[in-house]
C-alpha positions, 0 to 999 in steps of 0.5 A, a space after each residue: 500500500 502506498 502513502 497515496 492510497 493511505 490518503 497522503 496528498 500535496 496538502 500534507 506534503 507541502 507541510 514537511 520542511 526541508 529539515 524534516 526530510 529524515 522523518 517518516 510520515 504515518 497515519 494515526 489508525 488507532 489511539 489508546 490511553 498511552 500510545 498511538 497505533 500508525 500505519 505507513 506504506 510498508 508496516 504498522 507502527 506504535 508511537 509515543 508522544 514526547 512530553 513536549 508535545 503534550 505540554 505545548 498543546 493548549 487543548 485536547 484538539 492539538 493532540 493527534 487522533 485517528 486519521 491524523 498524519 504525523 511525522 515520526 522518527 525512530 527511538 534510539 535503542 527502542 523496540 522494533 517498530 516504535 517510533 516517536 511522534 515529532 509533529 502533527 501535520 495540519 488537518 484538512 477536515 476534522 469531527 470534534 465535539 465539546 468536552 466539559 472539564 474545568 473549562 469547555 474543550 474541544 476533542 477531535 474524534 476523527 480527522 482528514 476525512 473526505 466523505 461522511 456517510 449518514 446512515 439511517 434504517 428505514 424501519 423504526 429507526 427512521 428519524 428525520 431529526 436525528 439525520 438532521 443533527 448528523 448533517 449538521 455535524 458533518 457539514 460543520 466538519 467540512 467534508 462531502 456528505 452522503 445520506 444512506 437509507 438502509 433496509 429498503 428491502 423492508 420499507 414499503 414507503 420509500 416515497 413519503 420518508 424521501 418526501 419527509 427527508 427532502 426539507 432537511 436533506 436539500 441538496 445532499 445526495 441520498 440513496 436507498 439501500 440494503 446492506 442485508 440484500 447488497 442492494 444500491 452498493 454501487 451508489 456508495 462506491 462512486 464516492 469512494 476513490 483510491 486515496 479517499 478516506 470515508 466514514 460512517 455515522 448514524 445509529 447503531 
C-alpha cells in the first residue's frame, strides 16, 4: 500500500520542511491511553508522544487523533516498530465534540475525512430530526456528505420517507440501500476513490 492510497496528498507533503526530510510520515489508525497505533506504506508502528508535545498542547484538539498524519522518528535503542511522534501535520477536516472539564474543550475524534455517510434505517429507526443533527455535524466538519437510507428491502413507503427528508437533506445526495440484500451498493462506490478516507455515522 502506498502513502497515496493511505490518503497522503500534496496538502500534507507541502507541510514537510526541508529539515524534516529524514522523518517518516505515518497515519494514526488507533489511539490508546498511552500510545498511538500508526500505519505507513510498508508497516504498522506504535508511537509515543514526547512530553514537549503534551505540554505545548493548549487543547485536546492539538493532540493527534485517528486519521491524523504525523511525522515520526526512530527511538534510539527502542523496541522494533516503535517510534516517536515529532509533529502533527495540519488537518484538512475534522470531526470534533465539546467536552466539559475545568473549561469547555474541543476533542477531535477523527481527522482528514473526505466523505462521511450518514446512515439511517428505514424501519423504526427512521428519524429525520436525528439525521438533521448528523448532517449539521458533518457539514460543520468541512467534508462531503451523503445520506444512506438502509433497509430499503423491508420498507414499503420509500417515497413518503424521502419526501419527509427532503426539507432537511436539500442538496445532499441520498440513496436507498439494503446492506442485507446487497442492494444499491454501487451508489456508495462512486464516492470512494483509491486515496479517499470515508466515515460512517448514524444509529447503531
